[in-house]
All heavy atoms as atom14 arrays in JSON, in Angstrom:
{
  "sequence": "MYSLSTSVWKKAQRTYHKVLHAYNSILYRDCLDVEMKEALFEKMQHHRQKMHEGA",
  "atom14_mask": [
    [1, 1, 1, 1, 1, 1, 1, 1, 0, 0, 0, 0, 0, 0],
    [1, 1, 1, 1, 1, 1, 1, 1, 1, 1, 1, 1, 0, 0],
    [1, 1, 1, 1, 1, 1, 0, 0, 0, 0, 0, 0, 0, 0],
    [1, 1, 1, 1, 1, 1, 1, 1, 0, 0, 0, 0, 0, 0],
    [1, 1, 1, 1, 1, 1, 0, 0, 0, 0, 0, 0, 0, 0],
    [1, 1, 1, 1, 1, 1, 1, 0, 0, 0, 0, 0, 0, 0],
    [1, 1, 1, 1, 1, 1, 0, 0, 0, 0, 0, 0, 0, 0],
    [1, 1, 1, 1, 1, 1, 1, 0, 0, 0, 0, 0, 0, 0],
    [1, 1, 1, 1, 1, 1, 1, 1, 1, 1, 1, 1, 1, 1],
    [1, 1, 1, 1, 1, 1, 1, 1, 1, 0, 0, 0, 0, 0],
    [1, 1, 1, 1, 1, 1, 1, 1, 1, 0, 0, 0, 0, 0],
    [1, 1, 1, 1, 1, 0, 0, 0, 0, 0, 0, 0, 0, 0],
    [1, 1, 1, 1, 1, 1, 1, 1, 1, 0, 0, 0, 0, 0],
    [1, 1, 1, 1, 1, 1, 1, 1, 1, 1, 1, 0, 0, 0],
    [1, 1, 1, 1, 1, 1, 1, 0, 0, 0, 0, 0, 0, 0],
    [1, 1, 1, 1, 1, 1, 1, 1, 1, 1, 1, 1, 0, 0],
    [1, 1, 1, 1, 1, 1, 1, 1, 1, 1, 0, 0, 0, 0],
    [1, 1, 1, 1, 1, 1, 1, 1, 1, 0, 0, 0, 0, 0],
    [1, 1, 1, 1, 1, 1, 1, 0, 0, 0, 0, 0, 0, 0],
    [1, 1, 1, 1, 1, 1, 1, 1, 0, 0, 0, 0, 0, 0],
    [1, 1, 1, 1, 1, 1, 1, 1, 1, 1, 0, 0, 0, 0],
    [1, 1, 1, 1, 1, 0, 0, 0, 0, 0, 0, 0, 0, 0],
    [1, 1, 1, 1, 1, 1, 1, 1, 1, 1, 1, 1, 0, 0],
    [1, 1, 1, 1, 1, 1, 1, 1, 0, 0, 0, 0, 0, 0],
    [1, 1, 1, 1, 1, 1, 0, 0, 0, 0, 0, 0, 0, 0],
    [1, 1, 1, 1, 1, 1, 1, 1, 0, 0, 0, 0, 0, 0],
    [1, 1, 1, 1, 1, 1, 1, 1, 0, 0, 0, 0, 0, 0],
    [1, 1, 1, 1, 1, 1, 1, 1, 1, 1, 1, 1, 0, 0],
    [1, 1, 1, 1, 1, 1, 1, 1, 1, 1, 1, 0, 0, 0],
    [1, 1, 1, 1, 1, 1, 1, 1, 0, 0, 0, 0, 0, 0],
    [1, 1, 1, 1, 1, 1, 0, 0, 0, 0, 0, 0, 0, 0],
    [1, 1, 1, 1, 1, 1, 1, 1, 0, 0, 0, 0, 0, 0],
    [1, 1, 1, 1, 1, 1, 1, 1, 0, 0, 0, 0, 0, 0],
    [1, 1, 1, 1, 1, 1, 1, 0, 0, 0, 0, 0, 0, 0],
    [1, 1, 1, 1, 1, 1, 1, 1, 1, 0, 0, 0, 0, 0],
    [1, 1, 1, 1, 1, 1, 1, 1, 0, 0, 0, 0, 0, 0],
    [1, 1, 1, 1, 1, 1, 1, 1, 1, 0, 0, 0, 0, 0],
    [1, 1, 1, 1, 1, 1, 1, 1, 1, 0, 0, 0, 0, 0],
    [1, 1, 1, 1, 1, 0, 0, 0, 0, 0, 0, 0, 0, 0],
    [1, 1, 1, 1, 1, 1, 1, 1, 0, 0, 0, 0, 0, 0],
    [1, 1, 1, 1, 1, 1, 1, 1, 1, 1, 1, 0, 0, 0],
    [1, 1, 1, 1, 1, 1, 1, 1, 1, 0, 0, 0, 0, 0],
    [1, 1, 1, 1, 1, 1, 1, 1, 1, 0, 0, 0, 0, 0],
    [1, 1, 1, 1, 1, 1, 1, 1, 0, 0, 0, 0, 0, 0],
    [1, 1, 1, 1, 1, 1, 1, 1, 1, 0, 0, 0, 0, 0],
    [1, 1, 1, 1, 1, 1, 1, 1, 1, 1, 0, 0, 0, 0],
    [1, 1, 1, 1, 1, 1, 1, 1, 1, 1, 0, 0, 0, 0],
    [1, 1, 1, 1, 1, 1, 1, 1, 1, 1, 1, 0, 0, 0],
    [1, 1, 1, 1, 1, 1, 1, 1, 1, 0, 0, 0, 0, 0],
    [1, 1, 1, 1, 1, 1, 1, 1, 1, 0, 0, 0, 0, 0],
    [1, 1, 1, 1, 1, 1, 1, 1, 0, 0, 0, 0, 0, 0],
    [1, 1, 1, 1, 1, 1, 1, 1, 1, 1, 0, 0, 0, 0],
    [1, 1, 1, 1, 1, 1, 1, 1, 1, 0, 0, 0, 0, 0],
    [1, 1, 1, 1, 0, 0, 0, 0, 0, 0, 0, 0, 0, 0],
    [1, 1, 1, 1, 1, 0, 0, 0, 0, 0, 0, 0, 0, 0]
  ],
  "atom14_positions": [
    [[0.83, -1.2, 0.0], [0.0, 0.0, 0.0], [0.87, 1.26, 0.0], [0.56, 2.23, -0.66], [-0.93, -0.05, 1.22], [-1.93, 1.04, 1.23], [-3.01, 0.81, -0.2], [-4.17, 2.07, 0.09], [0.0, 0.0, 0.0], [0.0, 0.0, 0.0], [0.0, 0.0, 0.0], [0.0, 0.0, 0.0], [0.0, 0.0, 0.0], [0.0, 0.0, 0.0]],
    [[1.95, 1.19, 0.78], [2.85, 2.35, 0.85], [3.48, 2.64, -0.51], [3.54, 3.8, -0.92], [3.94, 2.1, 1.89], [4.97, 3.19, 1.93], [4.68, 4.42, 2.5], [6.23, 3.0, 1.37], [5.63, 5.43, 2.52], [7.18, 4.01, 1.38], [6.87, 5.22, 1.97], [7.79, 6.22, 1.99], [0.0, 0.0, 0.0], [0.0, 0.0, 0.0]],
    [[3.92, 1.6, -1.21], [4.56, 1.82, -2.5], [3.56, 2.34, -3.53], [3.92, 3.11, -4.42], [5.2, 0.53, -3.01], [4.22, -0.45, -3.24], [0.0, 0.0, 0.0], [0.0, 0.0, 0.0], [0.0, 0.0, 0.0], [0.0, 0.0, 0.0], [0.0, 0.0, 0.0], [0.0, 0.0, 0.0], [0.0, 0.0, 0.0], [0.0, 0.0, 0.0]],
    [[2.3, 1.95, -3.4], [1.27, 2.45, -4.32], [1.06, 3.95, -4.11], [1.05, 4.72, -5.07], [-0.04, 1.7, -4.1], [-1.22, 2.19, -4.95], [-0.92, 1.98, -6.44], [-2.49, 1.46, -4.56], [0.0, 0.0, 0.0], [0.0, 0.0, 0.0], [0.0, 0.0, 0.0], [0.0, 0.0, 0.0], [0.0, 0.0, 0.0], [0.0, 0.0, 0.0]],
    [[0.94, 4.37, -2.86], [0.73, 5.79, -2.59], [1.98, 6.6, -2.94], [1.87, 7.74, -3.4], [0.34, 6.02, -1.13], [1.36, 5.57, -0.26], [0.0, 0.0, 0.0], [0.0, 0.0, 0.0], [0.0, 0.0, 0.0], [0.0, 0.0, 0.0], [0.0, 0.0, 0.0], [0.0, 0.0, 0.0], [0.0, 0.0, 0.0], [0.0, 0.0, 0.0]],
    [[3.15, 6.02, -2.77], [4.38, 6.71, -3.15], [4.46, 6.89, -4.66], [4.82, 7.97, -5.14], [5.61, 5.9, -2.67], [5.52, 5.73, -1.26], [6.89, 6.62, -3.0], [0.0, 0.0, 0.0], [0.0, 0.0, 0.0], [0.0, 0.0, 0.0], [0.0, 0.0, 0.0], [0.0, 0.0, 0.0], [0.0, 0.0, 0.0], [0.0, 0.0, 0.0]],
    [[4.11, 5.87, -5.4], [4.15, 5.98, -6.86], [3.11, 6.97, -7.37], [3.36, 7.71, -8.32], [3.98, 4.62, -7.52], [2.7, 4.11, -7.29], [0.0, 0.0, 0.0], [0.0, 0.0, 0.0], [0.0, 0.0, 0.0], [0.0, 0.0, 0.0], [0.0, 0.0, 0.0], [0.0, 0.0, 0.0], [0.0, 0.0, 0.0], [0.0, 0.0, 0.0]],
    [[1.94, 6.99, -6.74], [0.9, 7.95, -7.13], [1.38, 9.37, -6.83], [1.19, 10.28, -7.65], [-0.43, 7.64, -6.4], [-1.42, 8.78, -6.57], [-1.01, 6.34, -6.9], [0.0, 0.0, 0.0], [0.0, 0.0, 0.0], [0.0, 0.0, 0.0], [0.0, 0.0, 0.0], [0.0, 0.0, 0.0], [0.0, 0.0, 0.0], [0.0, 0.0, 0.0]],
    [[2.01, 9.57, -5.68], [2.52, 10.89, -5.31], [3.6, 11.35, -6.3], [3.59, 12.5, -6.73], [3.07, 10.85, -3.88], [3.68, 12.15, -3.47], [5.0, 12.41, -3.3], [3.0, 13.38, -3.21], [5.19, 13.72, -2.94], [3.97, 14.34, -2.88], [1.67, 13.76, -3.23], [3.64, 15.65, -2.57], [1.35, 15.07, -2.92], [2.32, 15.99, -2.59]],
    [[4.5, 10.47, -6.67], [5.56, 10.83, -7.62], [4.97, 11.18, -8.99], [5.41, 12.11, -9.65], [6.57, 9.7, -7.75], [7.49, 9.61, -6.57], [8.55, 8.55, -6.77], [9.46, 8.48, -5.55], [10.52, 7.52, -5.73], [0.0, 0.0, 0.0], [0.0, 0.0, 0.0], [0.0, 0.0, 0.0], [0.0, 0.0, 0.0], [0.0, 0.0, 0.0]],
    [[3.97, 10.44, -9.41], [3.32, 10.73, -10.69], [2.61, 12.08, -10.63], [2.66, 12.85, -11.59], [2.34, 9.62, -11.05], [1.72, 9.79, -12.42], [1.0, 8.54, -12.85], [0.32, 8.7, -14.17], [1.21, 8.74, -15.3], [0.0, 0.0, 0.0], [0.0, 0.0, 0.0], [0.0, 0.0, 0.0], [0.0, 0.0, 0.0], [0.0, 0.0, 0.0]],
    [[1.97, 12.37, -9.51], [1.29, 13.66, -9.35], [2.3, 14.8, -9.37], [2.05, 15.85, -9.99], [0.5, 13.68, -8.05], [0.0, 0.0, 0.0], [0.0, 0.0, 0.0], [0.0, 0.0, 0.0], [0.0, 0.0, 0.0], [0.0, 0.0, 0.0], [0.0, 0.0, 0.0], [0.0, 0.0, 0.0], [0.0, 0.0, 0.0], [0.0, 0.0, 0.0]],
    [[3.44, 14.63, -8.71], [4.48, 15.66, -8.72], [5.02, 15.88, -10.13], [5.22, 17.01, -10.55], [5.63, 15.27, -7.8], [5.35, 15.49, -6.35], [6.57, 15.15, -5.51], [7.26, 14.17, -5.77], [6.81, 15.95, -4.5], [0.0, 0.0, 0.0], [0.0, 0.0, 0.0], [0.0, 0.0, 0.0], [0.0, 0.0, 0.0], [0.0, 0.0, 0.0]],
    [[5.26, 14.81, -10.83], [5.78, 14.91, -12.2], [4.78, 15.64, -13.1], [5.16, 16.52, -13.87], [6.06, 13.52, -12.76], [6.59, 13.53, -14.16], [7.07, 12.14, -14.59], [7.21, 12.02, -16.01], [8.19, 12.55, -16.73], [9.11, 13.28, -16.15], [8.25, 12.38, -18.04], [0.0, 0.0, 0.0], [0.0, 0.0, 0.0], [0.0, 0.0, 0.0]],
    [[3.5, 15.31, -12.95], [2.46, 15.98, -13.74], [2.4, 17.46, -13.4], [2.3, 18.31, -14.28], [1.1, 15.32, -13.5], [1.2, 13.93, -13.84], [0.01, 15.96, -14.33], [0.0, 0.0, 0.0], [0.0, 0.0, 0.0], [0.0, 0.0, 0.0], [0.0, 0.0, 0.0], [0.0, 0.0, 0.0], [0.0, 0.0, 0.0], [0.0, 0.0, 0.0]],
    [[2.49, 17.78, -12.12], [2.48, 19.17, -11.66], [3.62, 19.96, -12.3], [3.41, 21.05, -12.85], [2.61, 19.2, -10.13], [2.92, 20.56, -9.54], [1.91, 21.5, -9.39], [4.2, 20.88, -9.13], [2.19, 22.75, -8.85], [4.48, 22.12, -8.59], [3.47, 23.05, -8.45], [3.76, 24.27, -7.91], [0.0, 0.0, 0.0], [0.0, 0.0, 0.0]],
    [[4.83, 19.42, -12.25], [5.99, 20.11, -12.82], [5.9, 20.17, -14.34], [6.33, 21.15, -14.95], [7.29, 19.44, -12.37], [7.58, 19.71, -10.92], [7.89, 20.95, -10.44], [7.6, 18.89, -9.84], [8.09, 20.9, -9.15], [7.92, 19.65, -8.76], [0.0, 0.0, 0.0], [0.0, 0.0, 0.0], [0.0, 0.0, 0.0], [0.0, 0.0, 0.0]],
    [[5.33, 19.16, -14.96], [5.15, 19.16, -16.41], [4.21, 20.29, -16.84], [4.48, 21.02, -17.79], [4.59, 17.81, -16.83], [4.84, 17.41, -18.22], [4.33, 15.99, -18.41], [4.87, 15.39, -19.65], [4.42, 14.02, -19.86], [0.0, 0.0, 0.0], [0.0, 0.0, 0.0], [0.0, 0.0, 0.0], [0.0, 0.0, 0.0], [0.0, 0.0, 0.0]],
    [[3.1, 20.44, -16.11], [2.12, 21.48, -16.43], [2.72, 22.86, -16.21], [2.59, 23.76, -17.06], [0.84, 21.29, -15.58], [-0.04, 22.51, -15.64], [0.09, 20.05, -16.02], [0.0, 0.0, 0.0], [0.0, 0.0, 0.0], [0.0, 0.0, 0.0], [0.0, 0.0, 0.0], [0.0, 0.0, 0.0], [0.0, 0.0, 0.0], [0.0, 0.0, 0.0]],
    [[3.41, 23.07, -15.09], [3.99, 24.38, -14.82], [5.13, 24.7, -15.79], [5.33, 25.86, -16.15], [4.47, 24.47, -13.38], [3.35, 24.67, -12.38], [3.9, 24.75, -10.96], [2.55, 25.91, -12.67], [0.0, 0.0, 0.0], [0.0, 0.0, 0.0], [0.0, 0.0, 0.0], [0.0, 0.0, 0.0], [0.0, 0.0, 0.0], [0.0, 0.0, 0.0]],
    [[5.87, 23.69, -16.22], [6.91, 23.93, -17.21], [6.28, 24.4, -18.52], [6.75, 25.35, -19.14], [7.73, 22.66, -17.43], [8.79, 22.83, -18.47], [8.57, 22.56, -19.79], [10.06, 23.27, -18.37], [9.66, 22.82, -20.48], [10.59, 23.25, -19.63], [0.0, 0.0, 0.0], [0.0, 0.0, 0.0], [0.0, 0.0, 0.0], [0.0, 0.0, 0.0]],
    [[5.21, 23.76, -18.93], [4.52, 24.16, -20.17], [3.95, 25.57, -20.04], [4.07, 26.38, -20.96], [3.41, 23.16, -20.49], [0.0, 0.0, 0.0], [0.0, 0.0, 0.0], [0.0, 0.0, 0.0], [0.0, 0.0, 0.0], [0.0, 0.0, 0.0], [0.0, 0.0, 0.0], [0.0, 0.0, 0.0], [0.0, 0.0, 0.0], [0.0, 0.0, 0.0]],
    [[3.35, 25.87, -18.91], [2.77, 27.19, -18.66], [3.85, 28.27, -18.71], [3.7, 29.29, -19.4], [2.07, 27.19, -17.31], [1.54, 28.53, -16.88], [0.43, 29.09, -17.5], [2.13, 29.24, -15.84], [-0.07, 30.32, -17.1], [1.64, 30.46, -15.44], [0.54, 31.0, -16.07], [0.06, 32.21, -15.69], [0.0, 0.0, 0.0], [0.0, 0.0, 0.0]],
    [[4.96, 28.06, -18.0], [6.05, 29.04, -18.0], [6.7, 29.15, -19.37], [7.17, 30.22, -19.75], [7.09, 28.68, -16.93], [6.59, 28.99, -15.54], [5.96, 30.02, -15.33], [6.87, 28.12, -14.61], [0.0, 0.0, 0.0], [0.0, 0.0, 0.0], [0.0, 0.0, 0.0], [0.0, 0.0, 0.0], [0.0, 0.0, 0.0], [0.0, 0.0, 0.0]],
    [[6.72, 28.07, -20.1], [7.29, 28.1, -21.45], [6.47, 29.0, -22.37], [7.04, 29.78, -23.14], [7.31, 26.67, -22.01], [7.74, 26.66, -23.32], [0.0, 0.0, 0.0], [0.0, 0.0, 0.0], [0.0, 0.0, 0.0], [0.0, 0.0, 0.0], [0.0, 0.0, 0.0], [0.0, 0.0, 0.0], [0.0, 0.0, 0.0], [0.0, 0.0, 0.0]],
    [[5.16, 28.93, -22.26], [4.29, 29.79, -23.07], [4.47, 31.25, -22.67], [4.59, 32.13, -23.52], [2.82, 29.35, -22.92], [2.61, 27.99, -23.58], [1.87, 30.39, -23.53], [1.3, 27.33, -23.24], [0.0, 0.0, 0.0], [0.0, 0.0, 0.0], [0.0, 0.0, 0.0], [0.0, 0.0, 0.0], [0.0, 0.0, 0.0], [0.0, 0.0, 0.0]],
    [[4.52, 31.5, -21.36], [4.73, 32.88, -20.89], [6.08, 33.41, -21.34], [6.21, 34.56, -21.76], [4.63, 32.95, -19.37], [3.25, 32.75, -18.77], [3.34, 32.78, -17.25], [2.28, 33.79, -19.26], [0.0, 0.0, 0.0], [0.0, 0.0, 0.0], [0.0, 0.0, 0.0], [0.0, 0.0, 0.0], [0.0, 0.0, 0.0], [0.0, 0.0, 0.0]],
    [[7.11, 32.55, -21.27], [8.46, 32.95, -21.67], [8.49, 33.33, -23.15], [9.09, 34.34, -23.53], [9.43, 31.79, -21.4], [10.84, 32.03, -21.89], [11.72, 32.78, -21.14], [11.28, 31.49, -23.1], [13.02, 33.0, -21.57], [12.57, 31.71, -23.54], [13.44, 32.46, -22.77], [14.71, 32.69, -23.21], [0.0, 0.0, 0.0], [0.0, 0.0, 0.0]],
    [[7.84, 32.55, -23.96], [7.85, 32.79, -25.41], [7.18, 34.13, -25.75], [7.62, 34.83, -26.66], [7.12, 31.64, -26.1], [7.2, 31.7, -27.61], [6.49, 30.55, -28.25], [5.09, 30.54, -27.83], [4.39, 29.44, -27.6], [4.93, 28.26, -27.76], [3.13, 29.52, -27.23], [0.0, 0.0, 0.0], [0.0, 0.0, 0.0], [0.0, 0.0, 0.0]],
    [[6.13, 34.49, -25.03], [5.37, 35.69, -25.34], [5.84, 36.93, -24.58], [5.34, 38.02, -24.83], [3.89, 35.47, -25.04], [3.29, 34.42, -25.94], [3.86, 34.18, -27.03], [2.26, 33.83, -25.57], [0.0, 0.0, 0.0], [0.0, 0.0, 0.0], [0.0, 0.0, 0.0], [0.0, 0.0, 0.0], [0.0, 0.0, 0.0], [0.0, 0.0, 0.0]],
    [[6.79, 36.78, -23.66], [7.21, 37.88, -22.81], [8.16, 38.82, -23.56], [9.04, 38.39, -24.29], [7.9, 37.32, -21.57], [8.33, 38.58, -20.37], [0.0, 0.0, 0.0], [0.0, 0.0, 0.0], [0.0, 0.0, 0.0], [0.0, 0.0, 0.0], [0.0, 0.0, 0.0], [0.0, 0.0, 0.0], [0.0, 0.0, 0.0], [0.0, 0.0, 0.0]],
    [[7.99, 40.12, -23.32], [8.85, 41.12, -23.94], [9.84, 41.73, -22.94], [10.88, 42.25, -23.34], [8.0, 42.24, -24.55], [7.03, 41.8, -25.65], [6.19, 42.99, -26.1], [7.78, 41.21, -26.82], [0.0, 0.0, 0.0], [0.0, 0.0, 0.0], [0.0, 0.0, 0.0], [0.0, 0.0, 0.0], [0.0, 0.0, 0.0], [0.0, 0.0, 0.0]],
    [[9.53, 41.68, -21.66], [10.39, 42.24, -20.62], [11.57, 41.31, -20.34], [11.38, 40.13, -20.06], [9.57, 42.46, -19.35], [10.37, 43.09, -18.23], [11.26, 43.91, -18.53], [10.1, 42.77, -17.05], [0.0, 0.0, 0.0], [0.0, 0.0, 0.0], [0.0, 0.0, 0.0], [0.0, 0.0, 0.0], [0.0, 0.0, 0.0], [0.0, 0.0, 0.0]],
    [[12.78, 41.84, -20.4], [13.99, 41.02, -20.24], [14.09, 40.42, -18.85], [14.41, 39.24, -18.7], [15.25, 41.86, -20.57], [16.5, 41.07, -20.3], [15.21, 42.33, -22.01], [0.0, 0.0, 0.0], [0.0, 0.0, 0.0], [0.0, 0.0, 0.0], [0.0, 0.0, 0.0], [0.0, 0.0, 0.0], [0.0, 0.0, 0.0], [0.0, 0.0, 0.0]],
    [[13.81, 41.21, -17.81], [13.91, 40.7, -16.43], [12.89, 39.6, -16.18], [13.2, 38.59, -15.55], [13.72, 41.84, -15.44], [14.88, 42.82, -15.42], [14.64, 43.96, -14.46], [13.76, 43.84, -13.58], [15.33, 44.98, -14.6], [0.0, 0.0, 0.0], [0.0, 0.0, 0.0], [0.0, 0.0, 0.0], [0.0, 0.0, 0.0], [0.0, 0.0, 0.0]],
    [[11.69, 39.8, -16.65], [10.64, 38.79, -16.47], [11.0, 37.53, -17.26], [10.77, 36.42, -16.8], [9.29, 39.33, -16.92], [8.16, 38.35, -16.77], [7.9, 37.82, -15.07], [6.85, 39.11, -14.5], [0.0, 0.0, 0.0], [0.0, 0.0, 0.0], [0.0, 0.0, 0.0], [0.0, 0.0, 0.0], [0.0, 0.0, 0.0], [0.0, 0.0, 0.0]],
    [[11.58, 37.71, -18.43], [11.96, 36.57, -19.26], [13.03, 35.73, -18.54], [12.98, 34.5, -18.57], [12.48, 37.07, -20.6], [12.36, 36.07, -21.69], [12.48, 36.72, -23.04], [12.06, 35.7, -24.07], [11.71, 36.22, -25.34], [0.0, 0.0, 0.0], [0.0, 0.0, 0.0], [0.0, 0.0, 0.0], [0.0, 0.0, 0.0], [0.0, 0.0, 0.0]],
    [[13.98, 36.39, -17.87], [15.01, 35.67, -17.11], [14.37, 34.88, -15.96], [14.75, 33.73, -15.71], [16.04, 36.64, -16.57], [16.94, 37.23, -17.62], [17.87, 38.3, -17.07], [17.82, 38.59, -15.86], [18.65, 38.86, -17.86], [0.0, 0.0, 0.0], [0.0, 0.0, 0.0], [0.0, 0.0, 0.0], [0.0, 0.0, 0.0], [0.0, 0.0, 0.0]],
    [[13.43, 35.5, -15.25], [12.75, 34.83, -14.14], [11.97, 33.62, -14.64], [12.0, 32.55, -14.02], [11.83, 35.8, -13.42], [0.0, 0.0, 0.0], [0.0, 0.0, 0.0], [0.0, 0.0, 0.0], [0.0, 0.0, 0.0], [0.0, 0.0, 0.0], [0.0, 0.0, 0.0], [0.0, 0.0, 0.0], [0.0, 0.0, 0.0], [0.0, 0.0, 0.0]],
    [[11.29, 33.78, -15.75], [10.52, 32.66, -16.3], [11.44, 31.53, -16.77], [11.11, 30.35, -16.61], [9.64, 33.14, -17.46], [8.45, 34.01, -17.06], [7.82, 34.63, -18.29], [7.43, 33.2, -16.29], [0.0, 0.0, 0.0], [0.0, 0.0, 0.0], [0.0, 0.0, 0.0], [0.0, 0.0, 0.0], [0.0, 0.0, 0.0], [0.0, 0.0, 0.0]],
    [[12.59, 31.9, -17.32], [13.54, 30.87, -17.75], [14.04, 30.07, -16.56], [14.15, 28.84, -16.63], [14.72, 31.52, -18.49], [15.68, 30.52, -19.04], [15.36, 29.8, -20.18], [16.89, 30.27, -18.42], [16.24, 28.86, -20.69], [17.77, 29.34, -18.92], [17.44, 28.63, -20.06], [0.0, 0.0, 0.0], [0.0, 0.0, 0.0], [0.0, 0.0, 0.0]],
    [[14.32, 30.75, -15.45], [14.77, 30.05, -14.24], [13.68, 29.1, -13.73], [13.97, 27.98, -13.31], [15.14, 31.04, -13.16], [16.43, 31.78, -13.45], [16.75, 32.84, -12.42], [16.08, 32.88, -11.36], [17.67, 33.63, -12.68], [0.0, 0.0, 0.0], [0.0, 0.0, 0.0], [0.0, 0.0, 0.0], [0.0, 0.0, 0.0], [0.0, 0.0, 0.0]],
    [[12.42, 29.55, -13.77], [11.32, 28.69, -13.34], [11.19, 27.48, -14.27], [10.95, 26.36, -13.81], [10.01, 29.47, -13.34], [9.89, 30.46, -12.22], [8.56, 31.17, -12.28], [8.43, 32.21, -11.2], [7.14, 32.89, -11.24], [0.0, 0.0, 0.0], [0.0, 0.0, 0.0], [0.0, 0.0, 0.0], [0.0, 0.0, 0.0], [0.0, 0.0, 0.0]],
    [[11.37, 27.71, -15.57], [11.31, 26.6, -16.52], [12.4, 25.58, -16.21], [12.14, 24.37, -16.23], [11.47, 27.1, -17.96], [10.25, 27.72, -18.54], [10.46, 28.46, -20.18], [11.79, 27.58, -20.93], [0.0, 0.0, 0.0], [0.0, 0.0, 0.0], [0.0, 0.0, 0.0], [0.0, 0.0, 0.0], [0.0, 0.0, 0.0], [0.0, 0.0, 0.0]],
    [[13.6, 26.06, -15.94], [14.72, 25.17, -15.63], [14.41, 24.36, -14.37], [14.7, 23.16, -14.31], [16.01, 25.97, -15.44], [16.51, 26.6, -16.71], [16.93, 25.56, -17.72], [16.14, 25.15, -18.57], [18.15, 25.12, -17.63], [0.0, 0.0, 0.0], [0.0, 0.0, 0.0], [0.0, 0.0, 0.0], [0.0, 0.0, 0.0], [0.0, 0.0, 0.0]],
    [[13.85, 25.02, -13.35], [13.52, 24.35, -12.1], [12.52, 23.22, -12.34], [12.72, 22.09, -11.89], [12.93, 25.36, -11.1], [12.27, 24.73, -9.93], [12.98, 24.19, -8.89], [10.96, 24.53, -9.64], [12.14, 23.68, -8.01], [10.91, 23.88, -8.45], [0.0, 0.0, 0.0], [0.0, 0.0, 0.0], [0.0, 0.0, 0.0], [0.0, 0.0, 0.0]],
    [[11.46, 23.52, -13.09], [10.44, 22.5, -13.33], [10.95, 21.39, -14.24], [10.59, 20.23, -14.07], [9.18, 23.14, -13.91], [8.47, 24.01, -12.91], [7.94, 23.52, -11.75], [8.23, 25.34, -12.9], [7.4, 24.51, -11.06], [7.57, 25.63, -11.74], [0.0, 0.0, 0.0], [0.0, 0.0, 0.0], [0.0, 0.0, 0.0], [0.0, 0.0, 0.0]],
    [[11.82, 21.72, -15.19], [12.42, 20.69, -16.04], [13.27, 19.74, -15.19], [13.22, 18.52, -15.35], [13.28, 21.33, -17.13], [13.88, 20.28, -18.06], [14.7, 20.9, -19.17], [13.86, 21.73, -20.02], [14.2, 22.92, -20.49], [15.36, 23.44, -20.18], [13.4, 23.6, -21.26], [0.0, 0.0, 0.0], [0.0, 0.0, 0.0], [0.0, 0.0, 0.0]],
    [[14.04, 20.31, -14.27], [14.88, 19.49, -13.4], [14.01, 18.58, -12.53], [14.3, 17.39, -12.37], [15.75, 20.38, -12.52], [16.59, 19.62, -11.52], [17.24, 20.52, -10.49], [16.95, 21.72, -10.43], [18.11, 19.96, -9.7], [0.0, 0.0, 0.0], [0.0, 0.0, 0.0], [0.0, 0.0, 0.0], [0.0, 0.0, 0.0], [0.0, 0.0, 0.0]],
    [[12.96, 19.13, -11.95], [12.09, 18.33, -11.08], [11.33, 17.26, -11.86], [11.06, 16.19, -11.32], [11.09, 19.25, -10.36], [11.72, 20.17, -9.35], [12.28, 19.4, -8.19], [12.84, 20.33, -7.17], [13.33, 19.63, -5.98], [0.0, 0.0, 0.0], [0.0, 0.0, 0.0], [0.0, 0.0, 0.0], [0.0, 0.0, 0.0], [0.0, 0.0, 0.0]],
    [[11.01, 17.54, -13.12], [10.32, 16.54, -13.94], [11.19, 15.31, -14.15], [10.7, 14.19, -14.12], [10.01, 17.13, -15.34], [8.64, 17.66, -15.49], [8.2, 18.12, -17.17], [9.66, 18.59, -18.0], [0.0, 0.0, 0.0], [0.0, 0.0, 0.0], [0.0, 0.0, 0.0], [0.0, 0.0, 0.0], [0.0, 0.0, 0.0], [0.0, 0.0, 0.0]],
    [[12.47, 15.53, -14.37], [13.36, 14.43, -14.71], [14.09, 13.87, -13.5], [14.88, 12.96, -13.62], [14.38, 14.89, -15.75], [13.72, 15.3, -17.03], [13.03, 14.44, -17.83], [13.64, 16.51, -17.63], [12.54, 15.07, -18.87], [12.89, 16.34, -18.79], [0.0, 0.0, 0.0], [0.0, 0.0, 0.0], [0.0, 0.0, 0.0], [0.0, 0.0, 0.0]],
    [[13.84, 14.44, -12.33], [14.51, 14.01, -11.1], [14.14, 12.58, -10.72], [14.99, 11.8, -10.37], [14.13, 14.96, -9.97], [15.09, 14.97, -8.82], [14.76, 16.08, -7.87], [13.75, 15.96, -7.14], [15.49, 17.08, -7.87], [0.0, 0.0, 0.0], [0.0, 0.0, 0.0], [0.0, 0.0, 0.0], [0.0, 0.0, 0.0], [0.0, 0.0, 0.0]],
    [[12.88, 12.25, -10.8], [12.42, 10.92, -10.38], [12.54, 9.87, -11.46], [12.35, 8.69, -11.23], [0.0, 0.0, 0.0], [0.0, 0.0, 0.0], [0.0, 0.0, 0.0], [0.0, 0.0, 0.0], [0.0, 0.0, 0.0], [0.0, 0.0, 0.0], [0.0, 0.0, 0.0], [0.0, 0.0, 0.0], [0.0, 0.0, 0.0], [0.0, 0.0, 0.0]],
    [[12.87, 10.27, -12.68], [12.92, 9.33, -13.81], [14.15, 8.47, -13.81], [15.1, 8.64, -13.18], [12.82, 10.09, -15.12], [0.0, 0.0, 0.0], [0.0, 0.0, 0.0], [0.0, 0.0, 0.0], [0.0, 0.0, 0.0], [0.0, 0.0, 0.0], [0.0, 0.0, 0.0], [0.0, 0.0, 0.0], [0.0, 0.0, 0.0], [0.0, 0.0, 0.0]]
  ]
}
């Protein structure tokens, strides 16, 4: 039972980071402000790292 809930939790985390990476990617592509673009890029990198962390 523990391993089932752990695997479900990891899948939920991966999905969460996947969605936020896609969202930040769209914002990054459409952003014109340089400072905001840098912040969005850092967020994208963070979510990309977390997506592939458990793989």
